[in-house]
C-alpha positions as CSV (number, residue, x, y, z in Angstrom):
1,M,26.3,-9.0,32.4
2,K,22.9,-7.3,32.2
3,S,22.7,-3.7,31.3
4,D,21.8,-1.2,34.1
5,P,18.1,-0.6,33.7
6,L,18.5,2.8,35.2
7,T,20.7,4.3,32.5
8,S,19.7,7.9,32.1
9,R,17.8,9.1,29.1
10,R,20.7,11.3,28.1
11,D,23.2,8.4,28.2
12,F,20.7,6.2,26.4
13,L,20.3,8.7,23.6
14,R,24.0,9.4,23.3
15,M,24.7,5.6,23.1
16,G,21.9,5.1,20.6
17,T,22.3,8.1,18.3
18,T,24.2,6.2,15.6
19,A,21.9,3.2,15.8
20,L,18.7,5.3,15.6
21,A,20.0,7.3,12.7
22,G,20.9,4.1,10.8
23,A,17.4,2.8,11.3
24,A,15.5,5.7,9.8
25,F,13.2,5.5,6.8
26,I,15.6,5.6,3.9
27,S,15.1,7.8,0.8
28,S,16.1,7.0,-2.7
29,G,19.4,8.7,-2.3
30,A,20.4,7.3,1.1
31,C,21.3,3.8,0.1
32,S,25.0,2.9,-0.1
33,P,26.4,2.6,-3.7
34,Q,25.9,-0.7,-5.4
35,P,29.3,-2.6,-5.6
36,K,30.4,-3.1,-9.2
37,E,30.9,-6.8,-8.7
38,A,27.3,-7.1,-7.4
39,S,25.9,-5.6,-10.6
40,Q,28.0,-7.8,-12.8
41,K,27.6,-11.3,-11.2
42,A,24.7,-13.4,-12.4
43,R,23.1,-15.0,-9.4
44,K,21.8,-18.6,-9.2
45,L,18.1,-18.7,-8.3
46,I,16.1,-21.5,-6.8
47,Y,12.4,-21.5,-7.5
48,R,9.6,-23.2,-5.7
49,A,5.8,-23.3,-6.4
50,L,3.8,-21.3,-4.0
51,G,1.3,-24.0,-3.2
52,R,-1.8,-24.2,-5.4
53,T,-1.5,-20.5,-6.5
54,G,0.4,-21.5,-9.6
55,L,3.1,-18.9,-8.8
56,R,6.7,-19.9,-9.0
57,L,9.0,-17.7,-6.9
58,P,12.7,-17.6,-5.9
59,I,13.1,-18.9,-2.4
60,V,14.4,-15.5,-1.4
61,S,12.0,-12.7,-1.6
62,M,11.8,-9.2,-0.2
63,G,10.6,-8.0,3.2
64,S,10.8,-4.5,4.7
65,V,13.2,-2.7,2.3
66,Y,12.8,1.0,2.4
67,A,15.4,2.3,-0.1
68,I,13.8,2.8,-3.5
69,N,17.0,2.1,-5.5
70,L,17.6,-1.1,-3.5
71,V,14.1,-2.3,-4.3
72,R,14.7,-1.6,-8.0
73,T,18.0,-3.5,-7.9
74,A,16.5,-6.4,-6.1
75,L,13.8,-6.8,-8.8
76,D,16.5,-6.5,-11.5
77,K,18.5,-9.2,-9.7
78,G,15.6,-11.7,-10.0
79,I,13.6,-11.2,-6.8
80,V,9.9,-11.4,-7.7
81,Y,7.8,-11.3,-4.5
82,I,7.6,-8.1,-2.4
83,H,5.9,-8.0,0.9
84,T,4.4,-4.8,2.4
85,S,1.4,-3.7,4.5
86,S,-0.7,-0.6,4.6
87,G,0.6,0.0,8.1
88,Y,4.3,0.0,7.2
89,S,5.9,3.3,7.9
90,E,2.5,5.0,8.1
91,R,1.6,3.9,4.5
92,N,4.8,5.3,3.1
93,H,6.2,1.9,2.1
94,E,3.3,1.3,-0.2
95,R,3.8,4.7,-1.8
96,L,7.5,4.0,-2.3
97,L,6.7,0.7,-4.0
98,G,4.2,2.5,-6.2
99,E,7.1,4.6,-7.5
100,V,9.1,1.5,-8.2
101,F,6.4,-0.2,-10.1
102,L,5.9,2.6,-12.6
103,G,6.9,1.4,-16.0
104,R,7.4,-2.2,-14.9
105,P,5.4,-5.0,-16.6
106,R,2.7,-6.0,-14.2
107,D,3.5,-9.7,-14.6
108,S,7.2,-9.1,-13.6
109,F,6.6,-8.9,-9.9
110,V,4.3,-10.3,-7.2
111,I,3.1,-7.9,-4.5
112,A,1.4,-8.7,-1.2
113,T,0.0,-6.4,1.3
114,S,-2.6,-6.3,4.2
115,P,-5.0,-3.9,5.8
116,D,-4.1,-1.9,8.9
117,L,-6.8,-3.0,11.3
118,P,-7.5,-2.1,14.9
119,Y,-6.5,-4.7,17.5
120,T,-8.8,-6.3,20.0
121,P,-8.0,-5.4,23.6
122,M,-6.4,-8.0,25.8
123,K,-8.1,-8.8,29.1
124,G,-7.0,-6.2,31.5
125,S,-5.3,-4.1,28.9
126,D,-6.1,-1.9,25.8
127,R,-3.4,-3.6,23.8
128,S,-3.3,-6.8,21.7
129,S,-1.4,-8.2,18.8
130,D,-4.4,-10.1,17.5
131,I,-7.2,-8.4,15.6
132,G,-9.9,-10.5,17.2
133,K,-13.3,-11.1,15.7
134,D,-14.9,-7.7,16.2
135,V,-13.4,-5.8,13.2
136,D,-16.0,-4.6,10.8
137,P,-15.3,-6.4,7.5
138,A,-16.1,-3.2,5.7
139,Q,-12.8,-1.9,6.9
140,I,-11.1,-4.7,5.0
141,L,-12.9,-3.7,1.8
142,E,-12.1,0.0,2.3
143,S,-8.4,-0.6,3.2
144,I,-7.5,-2.4,0.0
145,E,-8.7,0.6,-2.0
146,G,-6.2,2.8,-0.2
147,S,-3.5,0.3,-0.8
148,L,-4.2,0.1,-4.5
149,R,-4.1,3.9,-4.8
150,R,-0.7,4.1,-3.0
151,L,0.7,1.2,-5.0
152,R,-0.7,2.6,-8.3
153,L,-2.1,-0.8,-9.2
154,D,-5.5,-2.3,-10.2
155,Y,-5.0,-5.4,-8.0
156,V,-2.5,-7.1,-5.7
157,D,-1.4,-10.6,-6.0
158,I,-1.9,-11.6,-2.3
159,Y,-4.0,-9.8,0.3
160,Y,-3.3,-11.0,3.8
161,L,-5.3,-10.9,6.9
162,G,-2.6,-9.8,9.4
163,S,-1.9,-10.3,13.0
164,I,-3.8,-13.5,13.7
165,G,-3.0,-15.4,16.9
166,N,-5.7,-18.0,17.2
167,R,-7.7,-20.6,15.3
168,E,-11.1,-18.9,15.8
169,V,-10.0,-15.7,14.1
170,T,-8.4,-17.7,11.2
171,L,-11.8,-19.3,10.5
172,H,-14.0,-16.3,11.3
173,E,-16.6,-16.4,8.5
174,P,-17.2,-12.6,8.1
175,Y,-13.5,-12.1,7.4
176,M,-13.4,-14.9,4.9
177,K,-16.5,-13.6,3.1
178,A,-14.9,-10.2,2.8
179,Y,-11.7,-11.7,1.3
180,E,-13.8,-13.8,-1.0
181,K,-15.5,-10.7,-2.3
182,L,-12.1,-9.1,-2.9
183,K,-11.1,-12.1,-5.1
184,K,-14.4,-12.0,-6.9
185,D,-14.1,-8.3,-7.6
186,G,-10.6,-8.8,-9.0
187,K,-8.9,-6.7,-6.2
188,T,-6.6,-9.6,-5.3
189,R,-5.7,-12.9,-6.9
190,F,-5.0,-14.8,-3.7
191,V,-5.7,-14.4,0.0
192,G,-3.7,-15.4,3.0
193,V,-3.2,-15.1,6.7
194,V,-0.2,-13.7,8.7
195,T,0.8,-15.1,12.1
196,H,3.7,-14.5,14.5
197,E,2.2,-15.9,17.6
198,N,0.6,-19.3,18.3
199,E,1.7,-20.1,14.8
200,P,1.0,-23.9,14.7
201,A,-2.7,-23.4,15.6
202,V,-3.1,-20.7,13.0
203,I,-1.3,-22.6,10.3
204,R,-3.3,-25.7,10.9
205,A,-6.6,-23.8,10.9
206,A,-5.6,-22.1,7.6
207,A,-4.9,-25.6,6.1
208,E,-8.2,-27.0,7.3
209,S,-10.2,-23.9,6.1
210,G,-10.1,-24.9,2.4
211,F,-10.3,-21.1,1.8
212,W,-6.9,-19.4,2.5
213,D,-4.4,-19.7,-0.3
214,V,-1.2,-18.7,1.5
215,V,0.1,-18.5,5.1
216,L,2.9,-16.1,6.1
217,T,4.4,-17.3,9.4
218,A,7.3,-16.6,11.7
219,Y,9.8,-19.4,11.4
220,N,13.4,-19.5,12.6
221,F,16.1,-21.5,14.5
222,R,15.5,-19.6,17.7
223,Q,11.9,-20.6,18.3
224,S,11.5,-22.9,21.2
225,H,8.5,-24.5,19.4
226,R,10.2,-24.7,16.0
227,E,9.5,-28.4,15.5
228,E,5.8,-27.8,16.1
229,V,5.9,-24.9,13.6
230,R,7.7,-27.2,11.2
231,A,5.1,-29.9,11.5
232,A,2.3,-27.4,10.9
233,I,4.1,-25.9,7.8
234,R,4.4,-29.4,6.4
235,R,0.7,-30.0,6.9
236,A,-0.2,-26.7,5.2
237,A,2.0,-27.4,2.2
238,Q,0.4,-30.9,1.9
239,A,-3.0,-29.2,1.9
240,G,-1.9,-27.0,-1.1
241,L,-1.2,-23.7,0.8
242,G,1.7,-21.5,-0.2
243,V,4.1,-21.0,2.7
244,V,6.0,-17.8,3.2
245,A,8.5,-17.5,6.1
246,M,9.2,-14.3,7.9
247,K,11.3,-13.4,11.0
248,T,13.8,-15.8,9.4
249,Q,16.9,-14.3,10.9
250,A,15.7,-14.2,14.5
251,G,16.2,-10.6,15.4
252,V,19.6,-10.2,13.6
253,Y,21.8,-9.6,16.7
254,W,22.5,-11.7,19.7
255,D,22.9,-8.6,21.9
256,R,21.3,-5.1,22.2
257,T,24.6,-3.3,21.5
258,R,24.9,-5.1,18.2
259,T,28.4,-6.3,18.7
260,K,27.6,-10.0,18.0
261,K,25.5,-10.5,14.8
262,I,23.6,-13.7,14.1
263,N,25.0,-15.5,11.0
264,M,22.4,-14.3,8.5
265,K,23.3,-16.8,5.8
266,A,23.1,-19.7,8.2
267,A,19.8,-18.5,9.7
268,L,18.2,-18.2,6.3
269,K,19.6,-21.5,5.1
270,W,18.1,-23.1,8.2
271,V,14.7,-22.0,7.2
272,L,15.0,-22.7,3.5
273,R,16.4,-26.2,3.9
274,D,12.7,-27.0,4.8
275,K,11.3,-27.5,1.3
276,N,7.8,-27.0,2.6
277,V,8.8,-23.3,2.9
278,H,8.2,-21.9,-0.6
279,T,9.8,-18.5,-0.1
280,S,11.1,-16.1,2.6
281,I,11.0,-12.4,3.1
282,P,14.2,-11.3,4.9
283,A,14.7,-7.6,5.3
284,F,17.9,-6.1,4.0
285,S,19.1,-2.5,4.2
286,N,21.9,-2.4,1.7
287,Y,23.4,-4.1,-1.4
288,K,25.8,-6.2,0.6
289,E,23.0,-7.7,2.7
290,M,20.9,-8.3,-0.4
291,E,23.7,-10.2,-2.0
292,E,24.3,-12.1,1.1
293,D,20.7,-13.3,1.3
294,L,20.7,-14.1,-2.4
295,S,23.9,-16.0,-2.1
296,I,22.4,-18.8,0.0
297,M,20.9,-20.2,-3.2
298,E,24.4,-21.2,-4.3
299,D,24.3,-24.0,-1.7
300,L,21.8,-24.5,1.0
301,T,24.0,-26.9,2.9
302,L,24.8,-25.7,6.5
303,T,28.6,-26.0,7.0
304,P,30.0,-27.1,10.4
305,K,30.9,-23.5,11.1
306,E,27.5,-22.3,10.3
307,K,25.9,-24.9,12.6
308,R,28.2,-23.7,15.4
309,D,27.3,-20.1,14.6
310,L,23.6,-20.8,15.2
311,E,24.5,-22.1,18.7
312,L,26.6,-19.0,19.6
313,G,23.9,-17.5,21.7
314,D,23.7,-20.5,24.0
315,E,27.5,-20.7,24.1
316,L,27.8,-17.0,25.2
317,G,24.7,-16.9,27.3
318,L,22.9,-14.4,25.1
319,S,19.2,-14.6,24.6
320,G,19.1,-12.5,21.3
321,C,16.5,-9.9,20.3
322,Y,13.8,-12.2,18.7
323,C,10.6,-12.6,20.7
324,Q,8.6,-15.6,19.6
325,Q,5.3,-14.0,20.9
326,C,4.4,-17.2,22.9
327,G,2.5,-15.1,25.5
328,R,3.8,-17.2,28.4
329,C,4.8,-14.0,30.1
330,L,1.3,-12.4,30.1
331,A,-0.1,-14.1,33.2
332,Q,3.1,-13.4,35.1
333,C,2.9,-9.6,34.9
334,P,0.9,-8.1,37.8
335,A,0.5,-4.9,35.9
336,G,-1.1,-6.7,32.9
337,M,1.4,-5.3,30.4
338,D,1.3,-6.6,26.9
339,I,4.8,-7.9,27.1
340,P,4.9,-9.7,23.7
341,T,4.2,-6.4,21.9
342,L,6.9,-4.6,23.9
343,M,9.4,-7.3,23.2
344,R,8.5,-7.3,19.5
345,S,9.1,-3.5,19.5
346,Y,12.4,-4.1,21.1
347,M,13.4,-6.5,18.4
348,Y,12.6,-3.9,15.7
349,A,14.6,-1.2,17.6
350,F,17.7,-3.1,18.6
351,G,17.7,-6.2,16.4
352,H,16.6,-4.7,13.1
353,Q,17.7,-1.1,13.9
354,Q,14.3,0.3,13.0
355,P,13.2,2.4,16.0
356,K,10.4,4.0,14.0
357,K,8.9,0.6,13.3
358,A,9.4,-0.1,17.0
359,R,7.3,2.9,17.8
360,D,4.7,2.2,15.1
361,T,4.3,-1.3,16.6
362,L,3.3,0.3,19.9
363,R,0.9,2.7,18.1
364,S,-0.3,5.3,20.6
365,W,1.7,4.1,23.7
366,T,3.5,6.6,25.8
367,S,6.5,5.9,28.0
368,T,4.4,6.5,31.1
369,E,2.1,3.6,30.1
370,I,4.9,1.1,30.4
371,A,4.4,0.0,34.0
372,C,8.0,-1.2,34.2
373,T,9.1,2.4,34.6
374,T,7.6,2.5,38.1
375,C,7.7,-1.2,39.0
376,G,10.8,-1.9,41.0
377,K,10.9,-5.7,40.5
378,C,10.1,-8.1,37.7
379,D,9.5,-11.8,38.3
380,V,8.5,-12.5,34.7
381,D,10.3,-15.7,33.5
382,C,10.7,-15.4,29.7
383,S,10.8,-18.7,27.8
384,L,13.8,-17.3,25.9
385,G,15.6,-15.8,28.9
386,F,14.9,-12.1,28.3
387,D,15.4,-9.5,31.0
388,V,11.9,-8.2,30.4
389,R,12.1,-5.1,32.6
390,S,15.4,-3.9,31.2
391,R,14.1,-4.2,27.6
392,A,10.9,-2.5,28.5
393,L,12.8,0.4,30.0
394,D,14.8,0.7,26.8
395,I,11.6,0.9,24.8
396,A,10.2,3.5,27.1
397,R,13.3,5.6,26.4
398,I,12.7,5.3,22.6
399,L,9.2,6.5,23.1
400,E,10.7,9.7,24.7
401,V,12.9,10.4,21.6
402,P,11.5,13.3,19.6
403,E,9.8,12.0,16.4
404,E,12.1,13.9,14.1
405,F,15.1,11.9,15.3
406,L,13.4,8.7,14.2
407,E,12.7,9.9,10.6
């Protein structure tokens, strides 16, 4: 049964108080205690070469982890690669990692980040999830300096060009020249691209470029075009690119009220059984989740139960929280809303329990800019079966929550 899209703001806030609090930026003292057995058990690690970079990494790496002690423990457990971005939590994630790195040998970890660049407006809108070709390359060169200061490092290992959704941007020569200069100047060892929409085209372009070293792509069992993504990943690996997978656990929950969780181990195994994926960056918020992610390296085989678990959404008629950013909805919206960005924000808020990241994804949006709040009917047919209007209204309510409640 679909939720009532007209739930009052007061009811919504009362319902979501616990979830919103649990999704806040976590300080060093806010993480749950590390279980004794977790600190004592030696964990098996599977390593794969990250393409032609020469780096060998455990197949489980670290995505958006905001508890400083949890990051430290993950590194102590054998995780090597940490992913961040200058835009994460208004640059606070890089600052947090800078504290973690103090006193650690520089060759004991691999850090990747990316510049926070303005997006190119969509046709009929001032929103987009693709940076386009109009960004001044000087902004890329300036942004890395800020990242290095916050990280307290002289260089990063991988510097990504983020939010790419088409072939032309992947091959845009001014961007590649800027990244080439960063490598030449010793600011980064390797360069890569990030894509979470139109992934096959971006991955193929990166492979053909002869320039990019790494591709970071969305890849999971819920993608309707997952076989096309798989084929593009294989091509990239054959061309010598390192392949890093994100969005591996497909939004975490099958439902917005978080009563039915996706089998995290099964979802991560599904991705990493593809040996052309060299590592993954699942997000985890506590020691239990970290251990669960690391435990998949004991055996990558999908059990019969795990296979059934991955089909639970279809069995229960649930569409999940993960938006694959295919853009099929865009032409269907008479108001010209950037629905993929709205749905990605919904995934962060209700799937990952990160309402602040949901708000950051929307940048300067206000609730009144979401046309769904005044539109009485929605005929958008989502390829994954989302009730688009209902989800957009939920996001509009989050935009009305005072900022301090998201911190």
